[in-house]
Each structure stands twice: as structure tokens, then as C-alpha cells.
C-alpha positions in Angstrom: 144.6 112.6 -103.0 142.6 112.8 -99.8 139.7 115.3 -99.1 139.1 116.4 -95.6 136.0 117.8 -94.0 135.9 119.2 -90.5 132.9 119.4 -88.2 131.9 119.9 -84.6 132.8 123.5 -84.1 130.5 126.0 -82.4 129.9 128.4 -79.5 130.9 127.3 -76.0 131.4 128.8 -72.6 134.8 129.0 -71.1 135.5 125.8 -69.3 133.4 123.8 -71.7 134.2 121.0 -74.2 134.0 120.4 -77.9 134.9 117.5 -80.0 136.1 118.3 -83.6 135.9 115.6 -86.3 137.8 115.4 -89.5 136.3 113.1 -92.1 138.6 111.9 -94.9 137.6 110.5 -98.4 139.8 109.4 -101.2 142.9 107.6 -100.1 143.0 105.7 -96.8 143.8 107.9 -93.8 146.5 105.4 -92.6 148.7 106.7 -95.4 149.0 110.1 -93.8 150.2 111.9 -90.7 147.5 114.0 -89.5 147.5 117.4 -87.8 145.1 120.1 -86.4 145.9 123.8 -86.8 144.0 126.9 -85.9 144.0 130.6 -87.0 142.5 133.5 -85.2 141.9 136.8 -87.0 145.0 138.7 -87.5 147.3 135.9 -86.5 149.3 133.3 -88.2 148.0 129.7 -88.5 149.4 127.8 -85.6 150.0 124.2 -84.8 147.6 122.5 -82.3 148.2 118.8 -82.3 149.5 116.0 -84.5 149.0 112.2 -84.6 151.3 109.7 -86.5 150.1 107.3 -89.3 149.8 104.4 -86.8 148.2 106.6 -84.2 150.8 105.7 -81.7 152.5 109.0 -81.3 150.9 112.3 -80.7 152.3 115.9 -80.2 150.7 119.0 -78.9 151.4 122.6 -78.7 152.3 123.8 -75.2 149.2 126.0 -75.0 146.8 123.0 -75.4 148.8 120.3 -73.6 146.7 118.6 -71.0 143.5 120.0 -72.3 143.3 118.8 -75.9 143.4 115.1 -77.1 144.0 114.1 -80.7 142.9 110.7 -81.8 142.2 108.7 -84.9 140.0 105.9 -86.3 141.4 104.5 -89.4 138.5 102.3 -89.9 136.2 105.3 -90.1 138.9 107.4 -91.9 138.5 110.1 -89.2 140.5 112.1 -86.8 139.2 113.8 -83.7 140.3 116.7 -81.5 138.7 116.5 -78.0 139.0 120.0 -76.5 138.3 120.3 -72.8 138.7 123.3 -70.4 138.3 125.7 -73.3 139.5 129.2 -73.0 138.6 132.4 -74.9 142.0 132.4 -76.5 141.1 129.1 -78.0 138.7 130.9 -80.3 139.9 130.3 -83.8 139.0 128.5 -87.1 140.3 124.9 -86.7 141.8 123.1 -89.7 142.4 119.4 -90.3 145.5 118.6 -92.3 147.2 115.5 -93.9 150.8 115.1 -94.7 153.7 112.8 -95.0 155.8 113.7 -91.9 154.8 112.2 -88.5 154.6 114.8 -85.8 155.2 117.7 -88.1 154.4 121.1 -86.5 155.0 123.2 -89.6 151.9 123.9 -91.8 154.2 123.5 -94.8 154.5 119.9 -94.1 151.0 119.3 -94.8 149.7 119.0 -98.3 146.0 118.5 -97.8 143.7 120.8 -95.9 140.0 120.9 -94.8 137.9 124.0 -95.0 138.1 124.6 -91.3 135.5 124.8 -88.5 134.7 127.9 -86.3 135.3 127.5 -82.5 134.2 130.4 -80.4 134.7 130.4 -76.5 132.9 133.0 -74.6 134.1 134.3 -71.4 
């Protein structure tokens, strides 16, 4: 098993930046495909970004493409989400997830989840 803990959320003005971190413990992170998802009040949880086990392949939701960057550091057992040019519609709880399928965009493909970190973007 792997345990995931997100951090780095907070309140930021529109146009600003935040960097989310996901720290993993337990099994080595290189065993897993990793993803970031988000959920706003009253909405379904949605895919944001994914990175393959090797870190060589990434995938993004159209809504964040060009603004967000997912990266990983297996030596630190961590995955990051750099978020630039933030918009009020990016406000959500952001979750880190680990699974077995590289590039999966369905939350059902991920078996391990963190507790989430709140991101609030003010206009």
C-alpha cells in the first residue's frame, strides 16, 4: 500500500500561482501511475493531470493545459502540481491519487487517494 498526503493549497488571487505537493509513504512511488483530481462543491470529481511511472509521459485536462504542470521526483517519493495563471474556476479541493494505469483520467482507475488540499482563487 501507499499513503498520500497533499500540501501547498491556499488562497491566491486570480493570475497567481501555487505549487501542490503530494508526499508518498509506504511503497515506492515509482510503482505507481500518479494523478491529480479536483472537486468543487456540488460538482463531480474531475481529472486534472496525470504522470506515468517513469515520469516520461504526462496528460492534462483541456481546462488546465498550458497553465498547470505535473512532475514527479521518485527519489523524494513526491509528485507536484505547479499551477500558474490561476482562475476562480480552479477553486476546488485537489486530490493526489496513485494507480496502476499510466495516463488514466477516470478516478476509478486510482486505488489510493490523499485527503485533499483546498485551493481558493479569488477574483
